[in-house]
N, C-alpha and C positions, 0 to 999 in steps of 0.2 A: 348287482354284483357289488361286494364290497368297496368299500368308499378307500382302502389302501394301493398304495401306488410304489411300485418299487423302481428308482431311479435305472433308466435305462443302461447304462453302462455297467450297471450289476453283474450282468447275466453275458456281456460280450466280452468281458474280461475275466473269463473264467477261473486261469491259472493250475489249471489241473495235474498231478504230476502224470507223466506219460504211463501207460498200462496197454501194450501192444498185445497181442495174440495171434497166433496163428489164423491166418484167411481160411474158412472152409467154404466151396463154391457152394456145397450140398444145400448149404444154409441159405436157404432162396427166401423171398417177403412172402409170408404166407403161408409156407408149408409146414413147420411145424410151429408157427403161432397163432393163425389166425383158425377160425370155425365157421361154418355158413352167414353167422351173420355180423360178422364183425369185420366181413374179410374186404367190403366195398370202404372201410373207414379206415382202415388198415393203408389202403392203396390209395386212397383221395392226399392224406395229407395237409390240404392248405384249403380252409373254409372262410366264407365273409360271414360276422358276428354280425343283427343289426337291433340297437337299442334305438326303441322310436316309441316316442306317446305323444301329448300334449306337454309335458316338462318341456319338450325344444322350443315350446315359444317364448319361455322365459332364460331360455340362455343357460340352466341349471342341472346339476343332475339329477340321475332318474331315481325317484322316492326319499335320497337322503337329505331334501333339504325342508322333510317332514320329521325324518329322522333326530336328523342332527342341526336345525334350524340355526343356529349359532353362523354357522358357516356360510351361509348362502344370501340370506338378504330376502327371503321372502318367508310372508304369511303361511301357515296351510291353511287359513279364509283361502287366501290367494292362490295358494297351487292349487287347492280342490276346485278351483271356479273357474281354472285354465281348457279343460275341456270343452264350455262354452264356446269358445272361439276357435276350435282347432277346428283347420279347414284346409287341407292340403292339397291342394287344385293342383297340383304339377305332378302329384303321385303316381305312378307308374312301375307296377313289378319288373316290366320287361329293362328298363333302366338299370335297376339294380344284378338282375341278371348278365346282362350286356355287361356292367361294369365286371360281375363276379369271375365271367368269362375271357373279359381283357387281359384282367389280374391271375389267371390261372388258377382259381378258387376253384375247387371240385363238389359245394355242397355248401348250403346257408344255411342256419339259425336264427330265429326270428322270436324278440320279446313278444307274444301273446297275450303275456300279463306278468308285471313288475311289482315289487314291494308294494306299492302304493295301492294295490288291487286294481287301477283300471284297465279293461281287458279291450282289448283292439283286435278281438274280435264279436259277435253277434252273439253273446251267452244268453241262454235262455234264463238266467239264474240274478243273475243282476241288472239294475238299470246304470250304472259306470262303467259305459260301454263304448264304444266307438260309433255305431249304428245312435247315441242321440250325443251327438257332437252336430255341428253344422256340416260334418263332411257328409255322414248320416249313411257311410255303405262299409260292410265287412273288408277290411284290411289285409285280415287274415286269408279272407277266400280268395281275394282278387291274386295275392301272392300265392298260394296254393293251387291255383287253377292256373299258372300261368307255370309254375315250376313244372307242374306233370305235362304241361303242353311241350314244354322246352327238354325235360329231359331232365333238372336241375334238381337233387337231391335235397328234399327241405326236413330240417327239424326245429322243433318249437323250443324255445326256452319258456318254463312254467313255473313261477317265485312261490314254493310252499307259503310263506309271509303274506299274509294280504291285510293291508291296514286299513280298510275300508270293510271290514267285514265284521260284524258283532259278535260274532261265535269265536273269532282270533285273538279277540281283545275290548276291553272295555270302550267303546268308540265315542263317549261322555264325553272320555279323556283325550287330552292333546297326544297326540300319534308319540310324541318326544318322551312321553311319561308309558310307554308299554309297549314299543314297536316289537319288541321281541315275541309277543304272542304272549297268552294267559293258557296254559292248558289248564292247568289247575280248577279255573271255572265249567260250571254245566254245561256250560254252551258249547266246548271245545268238539265234542262228538259231533255235534250240526255243521261244526268249520270242516272236521275232516270229510261228512258228507259232502258236502260242496265243492270240496276238494276232486272228487270222486264223478260227482257229474262235469264237471268243468274238463275233467281229463277226458270223459268219458266223451264229450264233445266234440277235443281235440282230434280223438284218435276214430270217429267213427262219421265227424262229417268235410274232414279235411281232408281226403286221400290219404296215400303214403307218408307215412310220416315215419322217419328215419331214425331221429332222434328224441327223448324228450331231455330237454336241458334244464335239470331243476338246479335251486338257489335257495336252499334252504337258511344263509346265515347260521345262525348256531344252538348251539341245545339239539339236533335237527331229530335225534332221535324221539321227541314229540310227535313226530308225524306223521308213525309208523309206517317205514318205508316198505317195510316187505309186504303191506298190504296193497300198494298202491304197485310196487312191482309185479306184483302176480297181475291187478288189473290191466297194466301195459299191457302184458307177453297174454293176457286171453284176449285181447280185444285188437291185437298188431304183433305177432309173433317173434319179429325182426327188428321192432325197435330197441334200438339202444339206448340204455338208461346211464346216465351220469351219476358223479358219488354224493349229490347235494342234498339227500334225503338221511341220513341218519346208516347210509350201508354201500357197499364199494361198489355194487351193479360192474358196469362194462368196462368202464376207464374212468380214471381222475382228472382232476383237470388243478393243476397249478394257475392260479391267478397273477396276472402282471409281472411274473419271472418265468427261468426257464431254468428248469432241473441241470444243476452241473455234472450230476452223472446219471446214467441208465436207472428209471424207476424198478423197482422190483416188490413183488406181490409181500412182502411181509414189511412193506412203509407204506404209511397213506398220507398219501399230498394232500395238506389240510389246505384249500383253497389257495388264501393269498398268505398262508405261512411260510414266508421262506428259510425260516430255523429249520427247518425239513431236512437242511442240505446238508448237516453233519451226521445223517441219519443213512445218509445212501451211501451204496458200496460204490467203492471203483473201479474201473474193470470193464471187462461184459459178462455178464451172467448167463447162463443157461439158459437158452431159448425158453423151459417151463417156467421160470422165477417171474420173466417179464410180465410189466402192469402195463398193461393198453392207457395211454398216456394224451391229454392234448391241453396246452397251453391258450389260454386267451390271455388276448393283448388289447387296448387299445391303441388310436396312429397319434395322436395328443397325452390331454392327461385325463379325460372324462373320457366316459360312456356317448352319454348324452348329446345331442348336438349342443356347443357354448361357444358362442359367436366369440368370447372374451379368451379364448383358448388355445395360443398359438404357440405354445410349446411342443410343435408337431417333429415326432423322430423322421429322420431321414429314411430316402428309400434305402440307400446304404447297410443303413441300422436293421432295416425292417427285413433284408433280403437276407444280410448277417445273421435275423434271429430266426428266418425260418430255415438257414442251413443248419443253425446249432438244434434246433428242435429235430428234424429230419435225421440228423445225425447220431441221435439218442432213443430214436424209433417213436419219436412221438407225431402229433398233428398240429397244427398251428391253424387258431382260430383269431383271424383279425379281425378287429369292432369298424362301423361306420355308425356313427351317428346321427341320420338322416336331416336336414333342416326342415322346420317348421312347414313350407312348402311341399318337401317331400323326397326333393333332391337331395344329392352327395353334393357334398361341398365340391370346390374345385382343387383344394388342397389336397383333401383325401384322394380323387380321383387321380391327380398328376402322382402321388404315389401307387396307386395301384396298378396304374397302367407303367410306370416304372418297374415294378415287380412282374409285371405279366411279361413283359422286355428281356428280362433277363430269364424267365421259366422256358421262353417259348424260346432260347436256344440250349437253356439245362435243364429242361425237364425231365429229361426220361432219368437223371438222378438224384431225383425227390419222387416222383410216384412212382409206387410199387416197390420202395426201396424199404429196407430196413435199418436199424442199428448196423455200424461198420463196427468191423470186426478190430479197428486201431483206437482207440480210445483218451483223449489228456493231452494230443499234439500240439502244442504250443500255434505249429505255425499253419496247421490244416484240420478236417474233418473228415471223416467217412461216412460213407451210406455203400450197404451191396443189397443189388439185385441177381439171383441165378449165378454166373459166374463172373457177374460183372461188379468191379469195383471201383467205388467212386473215390476222387480226392477234391475236395473243397479246399482250394486254400484262401487263406484269407489273408496271409501273411506273404506276397511274396518272395522268393529266395533268389539272392544275389548269385548263389552256386547250387551246382545239380540238386533236387530234390532225392531225400534219402528216406528210405521207408525201411524201417530193418524188421526182422521175424516175420518174414512173409515168404513162407515156405510152398506156396502155390508157385508153379509155374507159367510165368507171363508169357503172352502170345502176344501181343501189342499193348501200347500208348499211344492215344492220341487226345488234343485238345476239343471237349466240345464245341469251344467255339468257333472254328474251320476245319474241323475233321482231320484233320493233319496228321500223319503219325510222327512221334518223338523217339528219341536218339534212348535206346536205354539198357544198360548193363546190371545184369541178375547175378549175386552170388550166394551161398548158400546160408551167409549172414544178413547182405540187405539187398535192395533193389536201386537203383541209383538212374535220374531222370534230368536228361540234360534237358531244362526249357529255352522258350525263349528269352530275350535279354526284358522284355517287359511285361507287365500280365498283360493277357489281352481285354481280361475285363476289369474296373477298376473297383469293382465290390468284390466277387467271389469268384474265378476263374476255376473249371473244375476239367480234372482228366478223368478218362474212364481208360480202366486197366482192364484188360480182356486176359483171366485168366484157363488155364487147362484142367 
């Protein structure tokens, strides 16, 4: 992942101008947007990202300490030696599946290889791998078997950069000198062949792979992305591919920020580049212009386990982040960085449990929905599924909630928190809903509006 971190408040305080449009009940999630390959992804909405490797022993970020060593206090020699003592004896893939289910996460993406080149799977083409550690067992295989057994969709993060491979860079030099790769060298084609071999392993040895999540850093065109997109689709036709290998493929991946408007196909979300915001349209685009997308985000400030990073986002902020993403048609891939022993740290577990409690009540307004027909309101967000419109109230009003330009006839309104009907008055110009004096949920309270 990029070392770029955006302040959490910057994407919650969106402050957009209102851009209301008529609600169209025929605009059901999945009808005009989805195809066979992406339907599950569009419905899932919320996933678990897992960044894990020997780097967890040192409480440093994945790979970046050898790319930008001045910030991390560990030498490349010491970093490279970490696998010699990596022995996560408490690793249990069911622990992760349990936590994902508790949180309401519908899929998982696991780091099979980060930029440092260390493989968490038993690749036949390198010795720098999990089966050459004291642990000695194939972690990716264990996770893929557990996910297959428990019907949890699983995707694989795979880094095209590989600082351990002599075809990627001149490894006689420190990684900090040439970490972005050297495609001008005659060995570059051998490195692309290595990528082909490893991707073939991942797509033929580990069952149904829902996603290949590339993380190509800069100048991604050097990886000949179409070659690998063709390979992936040849080996597993339905596997989705993200946008970090020099082409957009199936979906784009803003990192550590949430777009302030609905992404469209004419604007490419360049990873961690939040400056893209100024290029986004406001309002609601035609369904055909919508760009499938997924925001990935950390719970604290680092992707990997870091015992010194206590800058945790609150459960309330994470719930609101999920609402922000879903209201613009996206998916929310929330990261955990496991401890060196293989467990998810308590602070992460607490937040996952809190999100799960909220989803247990309000999940119908998240799963299977698409972006709402009213965008840019200060006090609420919207999602839609079939003829149901969901209003996610983030700032509880003291007066009746007023929704303008809703031309569909409203049949009923109720709070998901208690399923009790709410009084409402509809005119040609607006809908006014009388709310309880206090919000039923301190995080986000959700109204369900059934229309004709």
